[in-house]
C-alpha positions in Angstrom: 89.2 22.9 39.1 89.1 19.4 41.3 92.4 16.8 41.0 89.6 14.9 38.6 89.8 16.7 35.8 93.2 17.6 35.6 93.4 13.3 35.6 91.0 13.0 32.8 92.5 15.7 30.8 96.1 14.4 31.0 94.2 10.7 30.3 93.2 12.2 27.3 96.0 14.1 26.0 98.3 11.1 26.8 95.9 8.5 24.6 95.3 11.9 21.2 99.5 11.2 21.2 99.8 7.5 21.5 97.0 7.5 18.2 98.5 10.4 16.3 101.9 7.9 17.4 100.1 5.2 16.5 99.3 6.3 13.0 102.8 7.8 12.3 103.9 4.4 12.6 101.8 2.3 10.3 102.3 5.2 7.7 105.5 5.0 8.0 105.6 1.0 8.3 103.1 0.6 4.7 106.1 2.8 3.2 103.5 5.2 1.9 106.0 8.4 2.3 108.4 7.0 -0.8 105.1 6.5 -2.7 105.1 10.6 -2.6 108.5 11.4 -2.7 108.7 8.9 -6.1 108.1 10.7 -9.6 106.6 8.4 -12.1 109.4 8.3 -14.2 111.9 7.6 -11.4 109.5 5.0 -10.1 110.7 1.1 -11.6 114.6 2.6 -11.0 116.2 4.1 -8.1 119.3 6.1 -9.7 120.7 7.1 -5.9 122.9 5.3 -3.4 124.2 5.6 -0.3 127.5 4.2 -0.8 129.0 4.8 2.6 129.4 6.9 5.5 132.7 7.8 7.5 132.3 10.0 10.9 135.5 11.4 11.3 134.1 13.4 14.7 131.1 14.1 16.6 129.7 17.3 14.2 131.7 15.9 10.8 130.7 12.9 8.3 132.1 11.9 4.6 129.6 10.6 2.2 129.7 8.7 -0.7 126.7 8.3 -2.8 126.2 7.0 -5.8 124.5 9.1 -9.1 123.6 7.1 -11.7 127.6 6.0 -12.8 128.9 8.7 -11.0 129.6 9.2 -7.4 129.9 13.0 -4.9 132.6 13.3 -1.8 130.0 15.3 0.5 131.1 16.9 4.0 128.1 16.9 6.5 128.7 18.9 9.4 126.7 21.4 11.6 127.6 24.3 9.4 126.5 23.3 6.6 128.0 20.7 3.3 130.2 21.0 1.4 131.2 18.8 -2.0 134.5 17.7 -2.5 134.7 16.1 -5.4 131.8 15.3 -7.6 131.4 13.3 -11.0 134.0 11.1 -9.9 133.9 7.9 -12.2 132.3 5.6 -10.0 133.7 1.9 -9.6 132.7 -0.9 -12.8 130.2 -3.8 -12.4 128.5 -2.2 -9.4 125.1 -0.2 -10.8 123.3 2.2 -8.0 120.6 0.2 -7.9 122.3 -3.5 -7.2 125.7 -1.8 -4.5 125.3 -2.3 -1.0 125.8 -0.6 1.7 128.9 -2.0 3.6 127.4 -3.1 7.3 128.0 -0.6 10.1 128.7 2.6 8.0 125.3 4.4 8.1 124.8 5.7 12.1 128.1 5.4 13.0 129.7 8.0 16.0 127.9 11.2 16.5 125.1 11.7 18.6 121.8 9.7 18.8 119.8 12.1 16.1 121.8 12.4 13.3 122.2 8.5 13.4 118.9 7.5 13.5 119.0 9.9 10.4 121.7 8.6 8.3 119.9 5.4 8.9 116.6 6.1 7.3 118.1 8.3 4.7 119.9 4.3 4.5 117.2 2.1 4.6 115.5 4.9 1.9 118.3 5.0 -0.9 118.6 1.1 -0.6 114.9 0.4 -1.2 112.4 -2.1 -0.6 113.4 -5.3 0.5 112.2 -8.1 -0.8 
């Protein structure tokens, strides 16, 4: 094989990878992945919300989740996840669907991969913005 064939191979490989990334971005942007996760009974109303995320150190985060009228405090870490307290009564006047996330809480501290994961999770829990 000469240098020209190697060049064409890597050029074709790069083109295919760009096509795959473009298709993935298009599917993600269109919201097709969210529709697959929702069931018909819960399609209109969201029951789960991310209330707050507090980084404890680079490997641990404290997460407050709201489900219906209950809140759950979860410790997320590299070794595993731990439910600290469950079934906490949610404060009145803030339903799960209308709970806005606090600015700057999702994705602060920790590694870049974990921050991006929590940012995507918060975006999915917030629902579509109108």
